[in-house]
A tleap script that builds the chain and sets N, CA, C and O, in Angstrom:
source leaprc.protein.ff14SB
mol = sequence {
  NMET SER LYS TYR GLY GLU GLY VAL ASP GLU
  PRO TYR ALA HIE THR GLY LEU VAL SER LEU
  THR VAL ARG ASP TYR ASP GLY ARG ALA VAL
  THR SER ILE ALA PRO ASP GLU ALA ARG LEU
  LEU GLY LEU ARG LEU ILE LYS MET ALA ASP
  GLU ALA GLU ALA GLN GLU CTRP
}
set mol.1.N position { 0.842 -1.170 0.000 }
set mol.1.CA position { 0.000 0.000 0.000 }
set mol.1.C position { 0.894 1.242 0.000 }
set mol.1.O position { 1.901 1.304 0.705 }
set mol.2.N position { 0.496 2.235 -0.816 }
set mol.2.CA position { 1.269 3.470 -0.846 }
set mol.2.C position { 0.870 4.355 0.337 }
set mol.2.O position { -0.071 4.045 1.069 }
set mol.3.N position { 1.580 5.429 0.507 }
set mol.3.CA position { 1.259 6.339 1.609 }
set mol.3.C position { -0.063 7.060 1.373 }
set mol.3.O position { -0.572 7.729 2.272 }
set mol.4.N position { -0.627 6.928 0.165 }
set mol.4.CA position { -1.909 7.566 -0.158 }
set mol.4.C position { -3.083 6.615 -0.023 }
set mol.4.O position { -4.234 7.034 -0.142 }
set mol.5.N position { -2.815 5.362 0.221 }
set mol.5.CA position { -3.871 4.377 0.352 }
set mol.5.C position { -3.702 3.257 -0.656 }
set mol.5.O position { -2.908 3.357 -1.591 }
set mol.6.N position { -4.449 2.207 -0.457 }
set mol.6.CA position { -4.351 1.035 -1.314 }
set mol.6.C position { -4.797 1.378 -2.738 }
set mol.6.O position { -5.902 1.879 -2.948 }
set mol.7.N position { -3.944 1.110 -3.688 }
set mol.7.CA position { -4.276 1.317 -5.088 }
set mol.7.C position { -4.075 2.729 -5.603 }
set mol.7.O position { -4.334 2.988 -6.778 }
set mol.8.N position { -3.624 3.646 -4.769 }
set mol.8.CA position { -3.423 5.030 -5.196 }
set mol.8.C position { -1.929 5.256 -5.413 }
set mol.8.O position { -1.127 5.158 -4.485 }
set mol.9.N position { -1.579 5.559 -6.656 }
set mol.9.CA position { -0.171 5.795 -6.996 }
set mol.9.C position { 0.230 7.234 -6.668 }
set mol.9.O position { -0.614 8.108 -6.470 }
set mol.10.N position { 1.520 7.446 -6.618 }
set mol.10.CA position { 2.082 8.778 -6.373 }
set mol.10.C position { 1.640 9.724 -7.501 }
set mol.10.O position { 1.849 9.418 -8.675 }
set mol.11.N position { 1.033 10.869 -7.157 }
set mol.11.CA position { 0.693 11.848 -8.200 }
set mol.11.C position { 1.974 12.385 -8.832 }
set mol.11.O position { 3.030 12.398 -8.201 }
set mol.12.N position { 1.869 12.824 -10.075 }
set mol.12.CA position { 3.043 13.378 -10.743 }
set mol.12.C position { 2.630 14.498 -11.687 }
set mol.12.O position { 1.487 14.549 -12.140 }
set mol.13.N position { 3.559 15.386 -11.977 }
set mol.13.CA position { 3.327 16.492 -12.901 }
set mol.13.C position { 3.876 16.108 -14.272 }
set mol.13.O position { 4.987 15.593 -14.398 }
set mol.14.N position { 3.062 16.375 -15.296 }
set mol.14.CA position { 3.477 16.047 -16.656 }
set mol.14.C position { 2.754 16.981 -17.613 }
set mol.14.O position { 1.532 17.113 -17.552 }
set mol.15.N position { 3.487 17.613 -18.476 }
set mol.15.CA position { 2.968 18.553 -19.486 }
set mol.15.C position { 2.044 19.611 -18.889 }
set mol.15.O position { 1.032 19.964 -19.493 }
set mol.16.N position { 2.389 20.115 -17.711 }
set mol.16.CA position { 1.635 21.195 -17.096 }
set mol.16.C position { 0.390 20.758 -16.347 }
set mol.16.O position { -0.390 21.605 -15.912 }
set mol.17.N position { 0.182 19.463 -16.186 }
set mol.17.CA position { -0.977 18.943 -15.475 }
set mol.17.C position { -0.532 18.046 -14.334 }
set mol.17.O position { 0.595 17.550 -14.327 }
set mol.18.N position { -1.413 17.839 -13.374 }
set mol.18.CA position { -1.163 16.903 -12.277 }
set mol.18.C position { -1.918 15.617 -12.621 }
set mol.18.O position { -3.129 15.645 -12.842 }
set mol.19.N position { -1.206 14.500 -12.666 }
set mol.19.CA position { -1.814 13.214 -13.021 }
set mol.19.C position { -1.863 12.306 -11.807 }
set mol.19.O position { -0.958 12.307 -10.972 }
set mol.20.N position { -2.940 11.527 -11.723 }
set mol.20.CA position { -3.167 10.633 -10.602 }
set mol.20.C position { -3.735 9.325 -11.129 }
set mol.20.O position { -4.652 9.324 -11.950 }
set mol.21.N position { -3.191 8.220 -10.659 }
set mol.21.CA position { -3.662 6.895 -11.051 }
set mol.21.C position { -4.197 6.169 -9.827 }
set mol.21.O position { -3.555 6.133 -8.777 }
set mol.22.N position { -5.393 5.586 -9.980 }
set mol.22.CA position { -6.017 4.792 -8.926 }
set mol.22.C position { -6.328 3.426 -9.520 }
set mol.22.O position { -6.966 3.328 -10.569 }
set mol.23.N position { -5.874 2.365 -8.841 }
set mol.23.CA position { -6.098 0.996 -9.314 }
set mol.23.C position { -7.056 0.284 -8.375 }
set mol.23.O position { -7.026 0.474 -7.159 }
set mol.24.N position { -7.922 -0.555 -8.981 }
set mol.24.CA position { -8.769 -1.430 -8.179 }
set mol.24.C position { -8.825 -2.790 -8.865 }
set mol.24.O position { -8.033 -3.066 -9.766 }
set mol.25.N position { -9.745 -3.627 -8.448 }
set mol.25.CA position { -9.813 -4.989 -8.975 }
set mol.25.C position { -10.210 -5.029 -10.446 }
set mol.25.O position { -9.847 -5.967 -11.156 }
set mol.26.N position { -10.947 -4.026 -10.913 }
set mol.26.CA position { -11.428 -4.006 -12.292 }
set mol.26.C position { -10.467 -3.340 -13.262 }
set mol.26.O position { -10.676 -3.423 -14.472 }
set mol.27.N position { -9.455 -2.705 -12.791 }
set mol.27.CA position { -8.525 -2.009 -13.681 }
set mol.27.C position { -7.945 -0.791 -12.997 }
set mol.27.O position { -7.623 -0.815 -11.809 }
set mol.28.N position { -7.819 0.279 -13.774 }
set mol.28.CA position { -7.270 1.494 -13.196 }
set mol.28.C position { -7.906 2.705 -13.852 }
set mol.28.O position { -8.377 2.642 -14.988 }
set mol.29.N position { -7.911 3.792 -13.127 }
set mol.29.CA position { -8.419 5.067 -13.625 }
set mol.29.C position { -7.281 6.074 -13.537 }
set mol.29.O position { -6.583 6.158 -12.527 }
set mol.30.N position { -7.109 6.825 -14.598 }
set mol.30.CA position { -6.076 7.851 -14.644 }
set mol.30.C position { -6.755 9.176 -14.962 }
set mol.30.O position { -7.567 9.258 -15.883 }
set mol.31.N position { -6.426 10.201 -14.206 }
set mol.31.CA position { -6.969 11.519 -14.495 }
set mol.31.C position { -5.845 12.543 -14.452 }
set mol.31.O position { -4.863 12.380 -13.728 }
set mol.32.N position { -6.006 13.582 -15.227 }
set mol.32.CA position { -5.071 14.699 -15.231 }
set mol.32.C position { -5.863 15.975 -15.029 }
set mol.32.O position { -6.847 16.221 -15.727 }
set mol.33.N position { -5.431 16.791 -14.069 }
set mol.33.CA position { -6.135 18.029 -13.777 }
set mol.33.C position { -5.153 19.190 -13.728 }
set mol.33.O position { -3.954 19.010 -13.516 }
set mol.34.N position { -5.691 20.375 -13.929 }
set mol.34.CA position { -4.881 21.589 -13.916 }
set mol.34.C position { -4.341 21.831 -12.507 }
set mol.34.O position { -4.933 21.374 -11.529 }
set mol.35.N position { -3.222 22.547 -12.400 }
set mol.35.CA position { -2.648 22.820 -11.080 }
set mol.35.C position { -3.633 23.477 -10.108 }
set mol.35.O position { -3.681 23.092 -8.940 }
set mol.36.N position { -4.413 24.453 -10.561 }
set mol.36.CA position { -5.380 25.095 -9.666 }
set mol.36.C position { -6.449 24.113 -9.205 }
set mol.36.O position { -6.866 24.155 -8.048 }
set mol.37.N position { -6.896 23.237 -10.088 }
set mol.37.CA position { -7.874 22.221 -9.706 }
set mol.37.C position { -7.273 21.264 -8.683 }
set mol.37.O position { -7.957 20.843 -7.750 }
set mol.38.N position { -6.006 20.920 -8.851 }
set mol.38.CA position { -5.332 20.033 -7.899 }
set mol.38.C position { -5.250 20.687 -6.524 }
set mol.38.O position { -5.436 20.023 -5.505 }
set mol.39.N position { -4.974 21.984 -6.498 }
set mol.39.CA position { -4.916 22.703 -5.213 }
set mol.39.C position { -6.280 22.698 -4.529 }
set mol.39.O position { -6.377 22.445 -3.328 }
set mol.40.N position { -7.337 22.979 -5.301 }
set mol.40.CA position { -8.688 22.985 -4.727 }
set mol.40.C position { -9.075 21.597 -4.233 }
set mol.40.O position { -9.681 21.460 -3.170 }
set mol.41.N position { -8.729 20.576 -4.995 }
set mol.41.CA position { -9.018 19.209 -4.572 }
set mol.41.C position { -8.285 18.880 -3.279 }
set mol.41.O position { -8.859 18.274 -2.375 }
set mol.42.N position { -7.029 19.275 -3.189 }
set mol.42.CA position { -6.251 19.037 -1.972 }
set mol.42.C position { -6.886 19.686 -0.760 }
set mol.42.O position { -6.971 19.068 0.301 }
set mol.43.N position { -7.334 20.928 -0.905 }
set mol.43.CA position { -7.980 21.625 0.206 }
set mol.43.C position { -9.292 20.942 0.583 }
set mol.43.O position { -9.609 20.816 1.766 }
set mol.44.N position { -10.049 20.505 -0.411 }
set mol.44.CA position { -11.318 19.820 -0.149 }
set mol.44.C position { -11.077 18.493 0.570 }
set mol.44.O position { -11.820 18.136 1.484 }
set mol.45.N position { -10.052 17.774 0.162 }
set mol.45.CA position { -9.728 16.511 0.817 }
set mol.45.C position { -9.332 16.719 2.275 }
set mol.45.O position { -9.691 15.921 3.141 }
set mol.46.N position { -8.602 17.778 2.540 }
set mol.46.CA position { -8.234 18.086 3.925 }
set mol.46.C position { -9.478 18.366 4.749 }
set mol.46.O position { -9.608 17.867 5.867 }
set mol.47.N position { -10.399 19.163 4.207 }
set mol.47.CA position { -11.638 19.470 4.919 }
set mol.47.C position { -12.446 18.195 5.165 }
set mol.47.O position { -12.963 18.000 6.265 }
set mol.48.N position { -12.562 17.333 4.166 }
set mol.48.CA position { -13.324 16.097 4.316 }
set mol.48.C position { -12.660 15.161 5.323 }
set mol.48.O position { -13.351 14.469 6.071 }
set mol.49.N position { -11.341 15.131 5.350 }
set mol.49.CA position { -10.629 14.296 6.324 }
set mol.49.C position { -10.904 14.783 7.738 }
set mol.49.O position { -11.097 13.975 8.647 }
set mol.50.N position { -10.922 16.097 7.929 }
set mol.50.CA position { -11.230 16.652 9.248 }
set mol.50.C position { -12.654 16.285 9.673 }
set mol.50.O position { -12.890 15.934 10.829 }
set mol.51.N position { -13.601 16.369 8.734 }
set mol.51.CA position { -14.992 16.016 9.040 }
set mol.51.C position { -15.117 14.528 9.372 }
set mol.51.O position { -15.822 14.156 10.310 }
set mol.52.N position { -14.440 13.686 8.608 }
set mol.52.CA position { -14.488 12.238 8.861 }
set mol.52.C position { -13.883 11.902 10.210 }
set mol.52.O position { -14.395 11.052 10.938 }
set mol.53.N position { -12.792 12.574 10.538 }
set mol.53.CA position { -12.123 12.340 11.812 }
set mol.53.C position { -13.019 12.732 12.982 }
set mol.53.O position { -13.013 12.069 14.020 }
set mol.54.N position { -13.775 13.790 12.819 }
set mol.54.CA position { -14.677 14.252 13.871 }
set mol.54.C position { -15.828 13.271 14.092 }
set mol.54.O position { -16.422 13.245 15.170 }
set mol.55.N position { -16.144 12.465 13.075 }
set mol.55.CA position { -17.238 11.498 13.171 }
set mol.55.C position { -16.808 10.190 13.827 }
set mol.55.O position { -17.654 9.366 14.176 }
set mol.56.N position { -15.517 9.993 13.997 }
set mol.56.CA position { -15.037 8.738 14.586 }
set mol.56.C position { -15.500 8.628 16.019 }
set mol.56.O position { -15.647 9.640 16.704 }
set mol.57.N position { -15.733 7.418 16.478 }
set mol.57.CA position { -16.244 7.177 17.819 }
set mol.57.C position { -15.123 7.046 18.771 }
set mol.57.O position { -15.347 6.838 19.964 }
savepdb mol mol.pdb
quit
């Protein structure tokens, strides 16, 4: 397992975009997003992680 979770590969920058690969039992999904979109996604993930953590028993 990577530090990002099972099946999540290290993100990388290529041709001005941020690329991310996620693998599961059926195959893999690859997406490339603009740097600003990657920043917004990162901030949203942090907020969601905080909310999930607050829900833990």
